[in-house]
BAFI-3210 file (N, C-alpha, C; in Angstrom, 3 decimals, decimal comma, padded with zeros to 6 digits):
// residues 249
n [1|2|3|4|5|6|7|8|9|10|11|12|13|14|15|16|17|18|19|20|21|22|23|24|25|26|27|28|29|30|31|32|33|34|35|36|37|38|39|40|41|42|43|44|45|46|47|48|49|50|51|52|53|54|55|56|57|58|59|60|61|62|63|64|65|66|67|68|69|70|71|72|73|74|75|76|77|78|79|80|81|82|83|84|85|86|87|88|89|90|91|92|93|94|95|96|97|98|99|100|101|102|103|104|105|106|107|108|109|110|111|112|113|114|115|116|117|118|119|120|121|122|123|124|125|126|127|128|129|130|131|132|133|134|135|136|137|138|139|140|141|142|143|144|145|146|147|148|149|150|151|152|153|154|155|156|157|158|159|160|161|162|163|164|165|166|167|168|169|170|171|172|173|174|175|176|177|178|179|180|181|182|183|184|185|186|187|188|189|190|191|192|193|194|195|196|197|198|199|200|201|202|203|204|205|206|207|208|209|210|211|212|213|214|215|216|217|218|219|220|221|222|223|224|225|226|227|228|229|230|231|232|233|234|235|236|237|238|239|240|241|242|243|244|245|246|247|248|249]
n.u [108,331|110,564|111,001|113,265|115,118|118,469|120,648|123,363|126,148|127,663|130,683|129,989|127,920|124,335|123,378|125,362|125,263|124,660|121,790|121,817|124,093|125,145|126,997|126,624|124,454|125,001|125,953|125,968|123,135|122,680|120,847|120,292|117,890|116,329|115,282|114,546|114,369|113,199|113,092|115,032|117,120|117,854|119,039|116,994|116,294|117,807|118,117|119,868|120,191|118,759|116,357|113,462|110,152|110,255|112,449|111,646|109,521|110,970|112,335|110,288|109,196|111,415|111,665|109,193|109,480|111,642|110,567|108,717|106,110|104,759|102,563|103,418|103,392|103,346|104,136|106,305|107,117|108,722|107,150|107,217|105,407|105,333|105,576|103,063|101,586|103,083|103,101|100,427|100,123|101,716|100,696|097,983|094,477|092,709|089,760|086,940|084,473|080,992|078,950|076,513|074,479|073,581|073,773|076,898|080,422|081,862|082,798|086,180|088,540|089,954|092,355|092,402|093,430|094,394|092,823|094,778|096,931|098,891|099,915|101,785|102,734|105,434|105,558|107,602|108,100|109,919|112,033|114,308|116,051|115,890|114,238|111,218|108,808|106,873|104,588|102,117|100,513|097,981|097,869|097,071|094,930|093,675|093,512|093,173|094,084|096,734|097,668|097,429|099,346|101,669|101,666|102,450|105,055|108,573|110,364|109,526|107,080|105,922|104,950|107,405|110,431|112,871|114,734|115,613|116,676|118,694|120,314|121,123|123,027|124,928|125,712|126,870|129,098|130,421|130,888|132,930|132,567|130,118|130,118|129,348|130,471|133,150|136,231|136,342|134,278|132,442|133,737|132,964|130,082|129,312|131,170|130,466|127,873|128,435|130,056|128,151|126,245|127,973|128,676|126,167|125,012|127,001|126,983|124,794|125,722|128,319|128,672|128,583|125,937|125,593|123,266|122,020|123,358|123,711|123,448|125,194|125,012|126,766|126,848|128,278|128,627|127,507|128,329|126,061|124,879|122,630|121,794|122,108|120,224|117,932|117,824|119,269|121,872|124,307|126,526|128,958|130,012|133,306|134,790|136,019|134,743|132,171|132,664|133,604|131,484|129,379|127,307|125,307|123,628]
n.v [112,791|114,319|116,867|118,863|120,616|121,449|122,214|124,550|126,676|129,953|131,519|132,368|131,358|131,760|132,999|134,709|136,752|140,102|141,849|144,524|145,009|145,330|143,589|141,173|140,065|138,106|136,025|133,397|131,210|129,032|127,468|124,495|124,098|121,444|119,349|116,044|113,264|110,268|107,752|107,712|108,778|111,357|114,674|117,210|119,959|122,780|125,275|127,753|129,411|131,546|130,115|130,557|131,501|132,558|131,323|128,708|128,987|129,648|127,259|125,371|126,536|126,427|123,636|122,934|124,108|122,669|120,149|120,550|121,391|119,068|116,974|115,449|112,046|111,742|113,937|114,512|115,913|117,290|118,653|121,380|124,235|125,954|124,674|123,619|125,975|127,065|125,009|124,885|127,370|127,096|124,908|125,042|125,399|128,099|129,402|131,214|132,735|132,737|135,578|136,719|138,454|139,889|142,692|144,232|143,388|141,189|137,675|136,779|135,503|132,168|129,577|126,101|122,775|120,751|117,682|115,677|116,274|115,059|115,249|114,750|114,879|114,202|113,227|113,226|111,721|112,470|111,397|112,256|113,199|111,174|109,454|108,001|107,311|107,459|109,231|110,141|112,663|113,349|115,962|117,212|115,667|112,295|109,567|107,218|108,010|108,616|106,146|104,762|106,064|105,355|102,661|102,589|103,390|102,857|103,043|103,090|101,868|103,373|106,429|108,827|110,713|109,701|109,329|111,834|112,746|110,871|111,573|114,053|113,335|112,125|114,352|115,928|114,431|114,654|117,320|119,057|121,425|121,304|119,416|118,386|120,095|121,176|122,636|123,427|124,962|127,207|130,425|132,359|133,584|133,459|131,658|129,399|128,948|128,453|126,079|124,391|124,038|122,905|120,375|119,234|118,951|117,773|115,338|114,085|113,178|112,169|110,534|107,348|105,484|103,182|101,618|101,772|100,283|097,722|094,394|093,054|091,255|089,171|088,891|090,784|093,502|096,658|100,045|102,772|106,061|108,625|110,176|108,397|106,394|107,900|108,298|110,343|110,183|107,785|106,779|106,812|109,903|111,256|113,716|115,831|115,816|116,560|119,154|120,402|120,406|122,185|124,745|126,147|124,986]
n.w [152,368|154,604|156,960|158,875|161,513|162,219|164,814|165,114|165,810|165,343|165,855|168,587|171,368|171,415|173,758|174,441|172,598|171,627|171,100|170,447|169,060|165,826|164,583|165,819|164,616|162,790|164,299|166,829|167,237|164,521|162,164|160,303|158,015|156,718|154,021|153,380|151,227|152,120|150,794|148,856|150,218|149,596|149,730|149,349|149,710|151,289|153,774|155,348|158,427|161,004|163,272|162,110|161,025|158,471|157,295|157,292|155,551|153,230|152,899|152,310|150,026|148,263|148,157|146,986|144,503|143,443|143,244|141,352|141,991|142,635|144,530|147,529|148,705|151,474|154,123|156,801|160,006|162,992|165,937|165,485|165,132|162,966|160,543|159,854|159,279|157,112|155,206|154,560|153,472|151,220|149,741|149,967|148,971|147,679|149,033|148,245|149,884|149,052|148,211|150,422|150,222|152,322|154,686|155,562|155,872|153,462|153,987|154,531|152,134|152,383|153,115|152,378|153,055|150,299|149,118|148,623|150,214|152,647|155,880|158,756|162,228|164,501|167,838|170,599|173,687|176,527|179,147|181,570|179,581|177,688|175,093|175,618|174,657|171,638|169,714|167,281|165,198|162,951|160,793|158,288|155,967|156,392|158,775|157,300|154,714|155,240|156,143|153,724|152,224|153,591|153,109|150,465|150,634|150,223|152,186|154,907|157,210|159,124|160,728|160,959|161,717|161,298|159,234|158,296|160,701|161,057|158,962|159,922|161,834|160,155|158,677|160,609|161,141|158,713|158,539|160,415|161,792|163,035|164,960|168,262|171,198|170,407|169,365|166,801|165,795|163,626|162,683|161,089|159,543|156,754|155,717|157,188|156,220|153,529|153,647|154,711|152,620|150,824|152,004|152,290|149,651|148,145|149,304|148,100|145,618|145,899|148,099|148,943|150,274|152,772|153,278|150,888|149,044|146,500|145,264|142,431|139,287|139,690|142,360|143,852|146,055|145,115|145,404|146,043|145,558|146,973|144,777|142,649|143,238|143,075|140,401|139,133|138,291|137,076|138,359|141,025|141,919|141,821|143,975|142,586|140,134|140,757|141,763|139,447|137,771|135,547|136,725|135,368|132,688]
ca.u [109,311|110,790|111,673|113,770|116,101|119,631|121,267|124,789|126,369|128,749|131,515|129,685|126,586|123,284|123,215|126,409|125,057|124,015|120,922|122,063|125,300|124,883|127,893|126,137|123,319|125,542|126,617|125,004|122,430|122,559|120,085|120,108|116,523|116,611|114,257|115,106|113,519|113,622|113,208|116,321|118,078|118,300|118,829|116,296|116,367|118,527|118,132|120,716|119,922|118,074|115,189|112,357|109,096|110,656|113,357|110,820|108,820|111,945|112,618|109,149|109,086|112,465|111,320|108,082|109,985|112,507|109,735|107,783|104,768|104,062|102,133|104,088|102,448|103,309|105,142|106,391|108,040|108,480|105,963|107,425|104,108|105,475|105,414|101,623|101,206|103,742|102,663|099,090|100,348|102,363|099,920|096,549|093,613|091,977|088,325|086,335|083,081|080,008|078,272|075,229|073,473|073,240|074,591|078,127|081,540|081,856|083,817|087,511|089,001|090,810|093,030|092,068|094,371|093,814|092,572|095,976|097,986|099,005|100,955|101,668|103,849|105,908|105,674|108,488|107,993|111,230|112,281|115,743|116,707|115,790|112,922|110,610|107,593|106,651|103,241|102,020|099,229|097,704|097,432|096,291|094,575|092,950|094,243|093,158|094,938|098,130|097,959|097,583|100,637|102,704|101,629|103,201|106,435|109,617|111,319|109,065|105,636|105,514|105,189|108,636|111,409|114,140|115,680|116,243|117,519|119,890|121,175|121,695|124,188|125,870|126,244|127,770|130,295|131,085|131,198|133,459|132,096|128,871|130,275|129,125|131,628|134,346|136,878|136,340|133,071|132,636|134,035|132,422|128,726|129,256|131,905|129,634|126,771|129,005|130,460|126,919|125,748|128,987|128,568|124,834|124,687|128,009|126,506|123,851|126,393|129,659|128,742|127,811|125,205|125,700|121,983|121,532|124,116|122,930|124,252|125,118|124,670|127,726|126,785|129,167|127,945|127,832|127,960|125,177|124,632|121,219|121,488|121,988|118,929|116,896|117,860|119,886|123,112|124,523|127,748|129,396|130,873|134,434|134,520|136,490|133,708|131,053|133,082|133,824|130,253|128,825|126,041|124,384|123,779]
ca.v [113,818|114,654|118,150|119,024|121,632|121,002|123,393|124,754|128,099|130,612|132,421|132,282|130,888|132,779|133,720|135,723|137,761|141,357|142,303|145,925|145,059|144,810|142,513|139,924|139,552|136,905|135,179|132,675|130,076|128,925|126,206|123,892|123,646|120,425|118,430|114,760|112,230|109,091|106,571|107,778|109,463|112,503|115,981|117,977|121,391|123,232|126,695|127,960|130,656|131,504|129,281|131,472|131,109|132,954|130,338|127,487|129,318|129,547|125,833|124,720|127,149|125,825|122,252|122,880|124,434|121,592|119,014|121,017|121,535|117,792|116,666|114,288|111,068|112,028|114,835|114,407|116,818|117,323|119,458|122,803|124,594|126,784|123,837|123,555|127,225|127,285|123,991|125,286|128,563|126,682|123,937|125,175|125,882|129,278|129,377|132,525|132,501|133,434|136,727|136,301|139,472|140,626|143,864|143,955|142,996|139,758|136,877|136,861|134,234|131,405|128,416|124,786|121,769|119,875|116,306|114,830|116,742|114,286|115,788|114,279|115,303|113,193|113,721|112,367|111,893|112,261|111,352|112,349|113,395|110,000|109,233|106,781|106,950|108,262|109,227|111,009|113,360|113,672|117,383|117,300|114,325|111,453|108,358|106,259|108,445|108,501|104,719|104,384|106,608|104,534|101,361|102,761|103,770|101,841|103,327|102,808|101,677|104,082|107,886|109,109|111,637|108,987|109,431|113,168|112,784|110,069|112,421|115,072|112,742|111,950|115,649|116,397|113,678|115,150|118,742|119,156|122,650|121,085|118,420|118,919|120,302|121,180|123,947|123,671|125,654|128,246|131,755|133,323|133,150|133,134|130,410|128,321|128,689|127,831|124,697|123,610|123,686|122,037|119,040|118,717|118,608|116,817|114,078|113,456|112,586|111,676|109,790|106,079|105,194|101,744|100,953|101,860|099,437|096,658|093,305|092,963|089,932|088,194|088,865|091,743|094,704|097,854|101,235|103,699|107,318|109,001|110,638|107,223|105,758|108,815|108,323|111,579|109,857|106,354|106,417|107,603|110,989|111,760|115,085|116,776|115,859|117,375|120,521|120,944|120,322|123,526|124,999|126,529|124,096]
ca.w [152,615|156,013|157,232|160,238|161,702|162,969|165,436|165,258|166,156|164,691|166,654|169,997|171,673|171,291|175,017|174,524|171,543|172,035|170,041|170,067|168,277|164,475|164,202|166,399|163,840|162,131|165,325|167,626|166,679|163,048|161,955|158,985|157,709|155,739|153,527|152,980|150,635|152,832|149,979|148,157|151,092|148,855|150,313|148,302|149,963|152,497|154,049|156,523|159,110|162,279|163,270|161,960|160,071|157,124|156,738|157,001|154,296|152,143|152,683|151,656|148,713|147,455|147,938|146,057|143,179|142,973|142,916|140,292|142,559|142,787|145,884|148,089|149,324|152,908|154,701|158,267|160,700|164,427|166,284|165,262|164,567|161,768|159,344|159,528|158,648|155,823|154,273|154,097|152,602|149,948|148,993|150,209|147,940|148,124|149,009|148,305|150,327|148,179|148,824|151,032|149,963|153,543|154,939|156,266|155,042|153,079|154,612|153,883|151,530|153,292|152,492|152,883|152,543|149,245|149,570|148,540|151,126|153,865|156,744|160,140|163,097|165,442|169,187|171,413|175,124|177,078|180,591|181,826|178,301|176,855|174,463|176,214|173,884|170,439|169,166|166,100|165,009|161,512|160,688|157,060|155,500|157,344|159,149|156,185|153,608|155,694|156,113|152,356|151,792|154,210|152,416|149,228|150,913|150,215|153,234|156,269|157,373|160,295|160,693|161,705|161,136|161,575|158,155|158,333|161,909|160,795|158,099|160,742|162,404|159,107|158,274|161,692|160,979|157,529|158,717|161,760|162,426|163,702|166,016|169,584|172,078|169,594|169,126|165,365|165,395|162,624|163,177|160,136|159,094|155,348|155,542|157,786|155,297|152,309|153,950|154,899|151,278|150,214|152,533|152,059|148,315|147,647|149,851|147,186|144,448|146,143|149,334|148,919|151,538|152,996|153,205|149,510|148,119|145,840|144,681|141,023|138,745|140,217|143,858|144,494|146,493|144,370|146,157|145,393|146,268|146,852|143,402|141,814|143,528|142,577|138,941|138,656|137,694|136,979|138,982|142,197|141,437|142,651|144,383|141,580|139,112|141,306|141,849|138,140|136,956|135,343|137,368|134,362|131,512]
c.u [109,353|111,548|112,133|114,756|117,250|120,381|122,786|124,955|127,609|129,402|131,279|128,234|125,583|123,204|124,289|126,276|124,296|123,122|121,143|123,364|125,038|125,750|127,383|124,931|123,700|126,408|125,535|124,378|122,365|121,994|120,137|118,648|116,632|115,355|114,877|114,041|113,962|113,809|114,559|117,452|118,626|118,004|118,236|116,470|117,094|118,388|118,847|120,361|119,257|116,791|113,950|111,334|109,479|111,542|112,619|110,021|109,741|112,229|111,524|108,982|110,158|112,147|110,217|108,550|110,815|111,719|108,610|106,337|104,044|103,686|102,827|103,063|102,282|104,421|105,135|107,440|107,926|107,324|106,193|106,213|104,187|105,226|103,962|101,181|101,795|103,381|101,290|099,202|100,864|101,433|098,428|095,765|092,771|090,476|087,797|084,857|082,094|079,348|076,868|074,119|073,035|074,195|075,865|079,254|081,468|082,945|085,094|087,808|089,895|091,332|092,577|093,092|093,728|093,705|093,843|097,119|097,942|100,193|100,723|102,906|104,176|106,104|106,476|108,354|109,372|111,185|113,776|116,556|116,718|114,373|112,362|109,346|107,480|105,178|103,201|100,617|099,076|097,155|096,577|096,085|093,812|093,895|094,280|094,066|096,430|098,560|098,193|098,958|101,782|102,804|102,423|104,673|107,373|110,600|110,806|107,570|105,100|105,771|106,423|109,431|112,796|115,166|116,383|117,125|118,785|120,856|121,809|123,015|125,291|126,535|127,187|129,118|131,079|131,525|131,620|133,050|130,848|128,929|130,080|130,417|132,953|134,902|136,864|135,098|133,408|132,870|133,437|131,104|128,712|130,028|131,115|128,514|127,299|129,400|129,214|126,354|126,674|128,802|127,208|124,625|125,755|127,674|125,647|124,603|127,639|129,743|127,943|127,184|125,141|124,350|121,362|122,291|123,284|123,852|124,063|124,859|125,548|127,749|127,683|128,323|128,435|127,384|127,008|124,976|123,137|120,876|121,360|120,631|117,765|116,865|118,499|121,241|123,246|125,805|128,061|130,362|132,058|134,217|134,910|135,463|132,564|131,434|133,236|132,565|129,664|127,465|124,964|124,641|123,347]
c.v [114,090|115,969|118,183|120,180|121,115|122,206|123,369|126,215|128,628|131,613|132,313|131,852|132,070|133,613|134,800|136,798|138,947|141,820|143,713|146,100|144,491|143,634|141,156|139,355|138,269|136,099|134,371|131,544|130,161|127,517|125,793|123,453|122,711|119,625|117,193|113,854|110,887|107,865|106,546|108,353|110,728|113,786|116,838|119,480|121,682|124,761|126,881|129,329|130,473|130,662|130,181|130,925|131,449|131,904|129,008|127,750|129,176|128,080|125,140|125,255|126,559|124,363|122,097|123,164|123,313|120,350|119,364|120,936|120,195|117,637|115,383|113,340|111,366|112,949|114,678|115,407|116,535|118,253|120,962|123,363|125,403|125,973|123,780|124,803|127,381|126,203|124,338|126,467|128,161|125,835|124,130|125,728|127,025|129,133|130,789|132,350|133,293|134,582|136,266|137,263|140,261|141,793|143,417|143,501|141,485|139,020|136,850|135,487|133,495|130,177|127,142|123,784|120,955|118,462|115,411|115,251|115,930|114,782|115,308|114,714|114,207|113,848|112,750|112,735|111,528|112,235|111,285|112,371|112,129|109,876|107,934|106,397|107,922|108,120|110,164|111,600|113,694|115,083|117,617|115,905|113,550|110,244|107,350|106,686|108,380|107,056|104,237|104,864|105,755|103,171|101,415|103,012|102,593|101,996|102,879|102,623|102,451|105,587|108,161|110,208|111,011|109,224|110,788|113,348|111,992|110,859|113,534|114,545|112,559|113,286|116,205|115,671|114,218|116,590|118,996|120,420|122,422|119,982|119,029|119,035|120,257|122,578|124,307|124,410|126,806|129,600|132,822|132,774|132,716|131,848|129,232|127,943|127,965|126,390|123,814|123,159|122,734|120,590|118,421|118,207|117,695|115,417|113,309|112,665|111,841|110,755|108,496|105,765|103,684|101,044|101,038|100,948|098,286|095,643|093,269|091,519|088,837|088,193|089,794|093,000|095,888|099,093|102,118|104,956|107,675|109,458|109,478|106,538|106,603|108,912|109,575|111,320|108,293|105,885|107,291|108,668|111,215|113,260|116,119|116,862|116,711|118,849|121,200|120,955|121,730|123,703|125,342|125,704|124,893]
c.w [154,090|156,139|158,660|160,286|162,584|163,489|165,320|165,676|165,464|165,653|168,195|170,195|171,698|172,561|175,195|173,447|172,106|170,916|169,590|169,268|166,878|164,088|164,740|165,644|163,101|163,057|166,044|166,881|165,157|162,750|160,516|158,882|156,508|155,312|152,902|152,334|151,250|151,926|149,227|148,967|150,450|149,618|149,194|148,489|151,269|152,590|155,362|157,136|160,457|162,159|163,266|160,951|158,668|156,514|156,452|155,718|153,091|151,822|151,912|150,220|147,786|147,154|146,878|144,646|142,615|142,606|141,954|140,757|142,778|144,289|146,371|148,690|150,789|153,308|156,202|158,837|162,211|164,698|166,170|164,513|163,288|160,503|158,920|158,754|157,235|154,800|153,665|153,160|151,232|149,099|149,136|149,012|148,450|147,938|149,151|148,676|149,422|148,948|149,268|150,702|151,171|153,749|155,714|155,307|154,696|153,826|153,817|153,229|152,497|152,545|153,168|152,318|151,407|149,709|149,561|149,416|152,425|154,699|158,144|160,936|164,096|166,828|170,012|172,896|175,750|178,612|180,847|180,558|177,423|176,333|174,986|175,447|172,706|170,001|167,961|166,022|163,518|161,458|159,479|156,487|156,579|157,689|158,018|155,055|153,973|155,696|154,677|151,795|152,330|153,538|151,119|149,434|150,839|151,357|154,624|156,226|158,584|160,081|161,543|161,005|161,265|160,478|158,089|159,610|161,748|159,930|158,897|161,358|161,370|158,724|159,351|161,565|159,781|157,682|160,190|162,499|163,258|164,765|167,372|170,408|171,386|169,564|167,622|164,884|164,442|163,304|162,292|159,552|157,657|155,025|156,034|156,776|154,024|152,523|154,140|153,526|150,586|150,682|152,235|150,673|147,679|148,172|148,830|146,075|144,780|147,355|149,187|150,272|151,684|152,774|151,781|148,549|147,626|145,218|143,192|140,593|139,299|141,737|144,546|144,853|145,721|145,130|145,363|146,253|146,170|145,437|142,447|142,016|143,031|141,070|138,362|138,021|137,730|137,637|140,201|141,658|142,347|142,909|143,303|140,440|139,545|141,368|140,453|137,284|136,753|136,003|136,336|133,100|130,274]
res [x|x|x|x|x|x|x|x|x|x|x|x|x|x|x|x|x|x|x|x|x|x|x|x|x|x|x|x|x|x|x|x|x|x|x|x|x|x|x|x|x|x|x|x|x|x|x|x|x|x|x|x|x|x|x|x|x|x|x|x|x|x|x|x|x|x|x|x|x|x|x|x|x|x|x|x|x|x|x|x|x|x|x|x|x|x|x|x|x|x|x|x|x|x|x|x|x|x|x|x|x|x|x|x|x|x|x|x|x|x|x|x|x|x|x|x|x|x|x|x|x|x|x|x|x|x|x|x|x|x|x|x|x|x|x|x|x|x|x|x|x|x|x|x|x|x|x|x|x|x|x|x|x|x|x|x|x|x|x|x|x|x|x|x|x|x|x|x|x|x|x|x|x|x|x|x|x|x|x|x|x|x|x|x|x|x|x|x|x|x|x|x|x|x|x|x|x|x|x|x|x|x|x|x|x|x|x|x|x|x|x|x|x|x|x|x|x|x|x|x|x|x|x|x|x|x|x|x|x|x|x|x|x|x|x|x|x|x|x|x|x|x|x|x|x|x|x|x|x]
***
């Protein structure tokens, strides 16, 4: 699993927002907090809002719910430190120190990462706005357990956030409100949020990904969407089918 945040803005840039004006609370920076499954290119979770620890917590909580609390083989992010805190809060195991029998207050309970939690961060070294080197750091787990997880991966043999970053570019192409240096930026926060969810989740079912296509028995390339590869459906959905699908079954 790969998590990342993508910047956009609503109505005006953050530097022009007045914290004393209530109307500006829904203006300025607006981030897409996104969780991508790199093996299926599936957008699993999205949270739209300011870049805060609360929204990262909501993202991880939503992801954990959608994956039914299963532990991922490997989770990668950039070096945004909030992920370490919130991943431990979501997946950590509570340890209650035993009473020592001595005077004084007992030690407080604390969380420890479970043995199967593998989490690594990607560090990019830039010179003149160009990435010249990339390194990584294992936060939870060990080098051996992370290497074992990478060996199982069908997507990559290296620690990276390339798949979620590539999707960021795809989403900017699909959602003109997020294209850099454009007059088409959002003027309303709720509309921006709604279009974000629309493009993100319709991508799963309606957008054939070139790198996911597969040859059939007669050698013809067959388009496949992330939802098809993930086993959620057996065909590319036209947009009207996705829009008409009942939310509550």
